[in-house]
N, C-alpha and C positions, 0 to 999 in steps of 0.2 A: 628544059623543064625544071631541073634542080636549081638553076639560076633564078628563076622566077620565085621559087619558094623561099629562098634566102633573102630576097628583097633587092636584088640587082640583076641586070641583064648583061651577059658577056658580049663584048664587041666582036664584030666579024673578023677583025684582023687580030693577029697574035702579038700585038705591041705590049711591051711591059708597062708603059705609062698608062695605058687604059685599064690595067688591072689594079692600080693603086687607088683609083677614085673611090670605089666602094669601101675600102678599108678605112680611109680617112673619114668618110661619112659616118661609119659605125663608131669610130673612136670619139668623134665629136658628139654623137648622140649619147654615148655612155657618160662622157664627162658632164654633159648638161644634166643628166639624171642624178648623178652623184652630187653636183652642186645644189640641185633643188632639194634633195633629201637632207643635206646638211643645213640648208636654210630652214627647213621645217623643224628639224631637231633643235636648232637654236631657238626657234620661236617657242616651241613647247617647253624647253628648259627655262626660258625666261618667264613664261607665264606661270609655270609651276613654282618657281622661286618666289614670284610675286604673290601668288595665292597663299603659300605657306607662311610667308612673312606677315600677310594680313591676318591669317588665323592665329598665329602665335601672338601677335600684338593684341588681337581682340581678347584672347584668353588671359593675357597678362593684365589687360585693363580691367576685365571682369573680376579677376582674382584680387586685384588691388582695391577694387571698390567694395565687393560683397563679402570677402572672406573675413571671418571673425578673428580677433586677435588671439594669439596662442594663450591657452589657459594656464595659469600658474598652479603649481602643485599645492595640494591642500596642506594646511598647517598641522592636521592631526587626523587620526583614523580611530574607529571604534571596533572592538571585537568582544565576543562573549565566550567565556570558558565555563563549561559545566563541571561541577564538583560532585554532584549527586549521581548515584547509579542510574541505569535506564529506568524510565518512568513506567511503572506497571501498576494498574489497579488490580488488587487481589480480591476476588469474590465478586458476586453480582452487584449491580448498582445500588441496591437497597442496603447492602451490608458492607460495602467497601469503605475503608477509612481514608482513601485517597492516596496520593503519592507526593513525596516531598521533593521539591525542586530547589536546588541551591547552586550558586555559581558566582562568578565575578564579571562585572562589566569593566573591561580594560580600555583605557584611553592612551594611545601612543602619540606623543607629541614630537613632531619633527622640527618645528621652529624652536628658537631659543626659549620662547615662552608664549603662552596664549592665555587669554582671559575668557573663561566660560561664563556665560550669563545663565544658562540652563542646561541640565543634564537629566534626561528622563528615560525610563524604560517601562514598557507596557507588555503584558501578556494578553494576546488577542486570540479569541476563538472565532473561527470562520465556518459558516455553513453555506454551501453552494448547491443549488439545484441545476441539473443539466437540462431540465424542461421547464423553464420559467413561464409565467403567464404571458409576458411580452418578451419576445426573443431579444430585442435590442435594448432592453431596459436593464442597466446594471443593478438597480435597487431591487428589482424582482428576482434577479439571479443570485445575488450575494448579500449576505448579512454578516456584519462583524459585531462582536461583543467584547468589550474590555473586561477581562476577568480580574486583573490586578495592575496597579500602576505604582511605580516608584519615582519619587522626585529626590534626587541625591543632593541637590543644592538648594539652600534657602537664601543664599546671597551669592554674588559673583565670586568666582574662584580663579586664581592665577595658577597655572600649571607650568612647570619648567619642562625642558626637553627630557624625554624618557617615558617610562611606563608607569601608569597610575591605575590602581584597582579600586573598585567600588563593589563591595559584596551585596548580594541580594538573596532572598529565599522566599518561598511561597508553598503553602500546602494546597495542592490542587484537589478540589472536592471529588470524592469517589463516584458521585452520581452523574458526573459528566460523561458523555460518550467518548469512546476511544477514537483515535485517528483512523479514518476509513476513507477509501477511495472507491466508492461504489459506481454502479452503472447509471444510477439515477441521481445520486447526491454525493457530496464530498464533505467530510468533516476534517478540518485542519486546525493546528495551533501554531503560533509563531511568537517570537520575542522581537519587539521592535524598539530599537534604541535611537535616541535623537539628542544631539548636542548643538547649542547655539553659541557662537563666539561673539566677541565684542563688536566685530566688524559686520555682523549679520550673516555670516556663513553658517550653513546648516550641515552637520555631519550626521548621516543616517546609516543605520545598519539593521538588517533583518535576518533572523535565523529560524528555520522551522523547528518545531518541537514535536517529537513522535511519542505518543502515549498509547500504550497497549493495555489490554485487559486479559487476565488469566484467572480461570476458575480452578481452584485447588481440587485435586482428585478426591473423590468420595466413594461411598459404596455403590455397587452396580444397581441399575434400575431393572426391576422385574415387572413385566406386563403380561396380561392375559387377554386373549381375544377369543370370542365364541362366535361360531358361524352357524346360526340356525337356518333351516330346520334340521340340519345334520347334528350329530353329536361331536363334531370336530371342535377341538379346543387347542389353541396355540399358546405356549408359554415362551416368552421372549426375554432374554437377558442381554442388556446393553450397557456400555460404560456410561457414566454420568455426563461426560463431555468428550469430544474428539478434537483433533488438531488438523490444521490445513495440510500438514505434511505428515505422511505415515498412514498406516492402516489401523483398523480396530476390529475386534472379534465380536461376532454376533452368534449367540447360542439360542437354539430353538428346539422345542419339543412339541410335536403334534400328537395329541392323544384322541381317543374315541374313533379310531380308524376302522374298527371291526364291530359289526353288529351281528351278534349270534342269533340264529334261528333254531327251529326244532331239528331240521335236517340239513339246512344250508346256512351259510354265512355270507354277509356282504361286507366288503372292505374297500378302503380307498388307498390308492397308491399314487405317490408323487411322480409326475412325469418331468417337470421342469420347474426351476426357481429363477425368477427375475428380481433383481433389486436395482434401485437407482437412488441417487442422492440429488435432491432438488434444492436450489437456493432461491428464495423469494425476497425481492427488494420492494419496499414501499416508500414513497416520498410524497409529502404534501408540499406542493409549491405555493407559497404564500404570495399575495400581491402587495405591492407597495401602495402608499397612500394615493398616488396618482392614478393607478389602475385598479383600485379596489372595486370600482363599479362593474368590472368584468366578471367578478366572482361572487357578487351579491353583497358586498360591504366589507368593511375592515375586519381583520381577524380571521378571514376565511381564505381557503385556497383550493387547489385542484389536486386530487389524489391520483398518483401514477403508480402502477404496479408492473413488475417484470419478474419472470421466472425463467430459470435455465438449469440444465442438468450439468452437474460437475463430477459425476461418477456413475457408472452403470456396469452390469455384468450379467451374463446368463449362465446358469449352472444346470447341467444335466446329470450330474452324479455327485457323490460326496456325502450321502446320508445313509443311515442304518435303519432298516425296517424290521420291526418285530411284531408278527401277527400271532404269536403263541400266548401272549398274555390275555387277560379277560377282555379288555377294550382295545388292545393293540396300541402301539406307539411308534413314532418315527423320530429319531434323534438326528440332529444335524448341527454343524458348526462351520462357518465360513468367515472370511476376512473381507471387510468392505473398506473402500479407500476413495479418495478424491483424485480424479484423473490429473496426472501431471500436465501442466500447461493451462489448466482451466482457471488459475488464479482465484482460488476460493477466498471469500471474505469471512471475517469473524462476525459473530452475532453482534448486532448493534440495536439498542433501544434508546432513542433520543427523544426528548420532549420537543425538539425542534422540527420533528416530522420525518426523520429518516429511521427506518426499521429494516433490519436484515435478519431473516430466520432461515432455518434449514430443516428439512424433513427427510427421513429415510423411509422409502416405500418398498415393501416386500410383496411379491406376488407369487403364490404357490398354485401351480396348475395340477390338479388331482383328477384322476380317472377312477370310476367305480367298476368293480368286478365282483363276481360271486363264484362260490365253489361249494362242493359238498363237504359236510363235516367229516365224512369218512376218508375222503381223498382231497386234501387241501392243495395238492400240487396241480390238479386239473382245474385251471382257472379259466373263466369265460368272461370277457368284457361285456358290460351292459350297454356301453355306448354313451353313458352319462359322464359328464365332466363338469368341473367347477373351477372358478378362479377365486382363490382366497387372497384378498388384498388387505394389507395392513399398512398403517402409516404411523410413524413415531417422530415426535419432535426431538431434534438433536441439537445440542449446543456445541457450536464450533468456537474454540477459543485458543489463544496462544498457550504454549507450554509454560507452566509456572517455574519449572526448574528447581533450583535450590534457593531461590529468592524468597524473602518473607516481607511482610508489610512493615512500613516504617514504624508503626507504633509498637511492634514487637522487638525492634532493635534498640529502643531507648533504654537507659538504665532504669532500675526499679524506683518507684516512688517511695516516699516515706511510709505511707500506709501499707506498702507491700513488703517492707523489711520485717522479718520475723522478730519476735521478742528476744531480748538478751537473756543470758543465763540468770537464774534467780539469785538475789542478793541475800546476805545474812543480816537479818534485821536485828535480832537479839544477840549482841556480842558483849561479853563480860570479861574483865581482866582477871588473870590468875592470881589468887591470893594465898595459895598453899605454900608448903615448905619448898626450898630450892631443889631443883631437879639435879640428879647426879648423872653426868655425861661420861663417867669413867668407863662404863661398859660398852660404849659405842665404839665401833671400829672406825679408825681414822682413814680418810680417803686422801690419796695423793694424786696430783695432776701430773701427767707425763707429757 
C-alpha cells in the first residue's frame, strides 16, 4: 500500500536492479520540471526587458517632442522697501487726515546692463464679496480701484548691473476703509510694480499693504435706560472704544429698586446678569454690467447680513445692594471681553458696501419681593420677575499706542512760528561828555 501512494509498485523479487527503476524515473521528472521553469523565467525576463525598453523609449520620445526648452534666468528683479511707519488712520473716517506712505522701488540688475522701456508702480484697492450675484463671475465677486499710479520713466533708461532705487510717496486719504477680512467681504490694498525691458520681457512684483484704523481714547460714555412701568433706572458707564485683545470695564447703577408704602415696601432684587458681545456684518454685493438684470438694473446689489457672538458670560454675584436709601440702588462693576479664538474684526464703514458693527447686550433678571417696614428682614417673594435688556453700540478699533498722525509730526509752518522779540525802533547816538571807566572793576580770564 505505501508503494502505491509513492507512485511505484515493488517487484515480487528482492532484486537490486528492480529497485533502481523508480528512482531514475523520479530524477528524470524533476529535471524536466526544472528545465521547464528555467525556460519560463527566461521568457518572462526577455518580455520584461523588451517592454521596459519600449516604455523608456516612448518616454524619451515624448520628452524630446513636447518638453519646453529650459527657461533662462531673468535679467533683473523688482522689490519694494517701505520707509514709512505702519499705516494707521487716526480718528473716525470723517476726521482722519490719512496716512503717509513712502518707500523705494528697487530694481536689481543681474545682467551687465538692461534697457528699460517702462517702469510703473500702482496702489490698488480691492473689495471682494464672498457672496456674489453670480458665483462663477469674477467681475461680480471682485472690484479693483487704482488709487495712485507712478510712472518713473519718461524715456527709455539703461541700467547697469547692481541696485537702483526709485523713491515714491503717497498720502492715503483717511476716509478709505481699513484692511479687513470679514465673513462676507474683504478689503485689501496692494502695491503692484511692473517693468518692461527692450526685449519685451515683463518684470512684475506685488506686495500687500496693511492699513489699520485707531480711535484715540476719549472720555467715557454715560447712558441712562428707563424701564417703565417700574421706577427702575439704569446708569451705564462704558469706554468710548474697545480693542480686539483685552477686556474693558462696565460700570452700572440700578436705582428705583424700592417702592415705599404705608406699612410695607416692594423692592427688586437682581438674580442674574447676562452679557454678550455681537458682531454684525453687512455686505452689498453689486452686479456687473453683464448680470445687472438679475438685481433690477445697474448700480444695484443684494444685501447680505450675518451676526455672530464673540463674547458672553453669566454672572450670579458681584453686585452690592442697598435698600436703606429712599429709592434704593444696586451698584455693580464687571469686565467684558472678546472670546479668544473668535477672531473679532474692527469696525468698518465703507462706501463700497461693507459695514461691520458691534453691540454690547446686557440682560438683568430681577425678581420682586415685599416686606414690612417694621421688619425688613422678613422678605416674601411675589413671584413677579422681569428681564431688563439693554443694548449699546460699541466701537472696536486697534490700539493707538504712542503713534500720532502724520500732520502732527511735520515741522511748524511759517504762520505757526511765534513773533520774534520786539526791536528798538527809536535809537539815538550818545552825544554827551566822554564816560569815565576808571571806577569799573577789571575782569581777567583764567
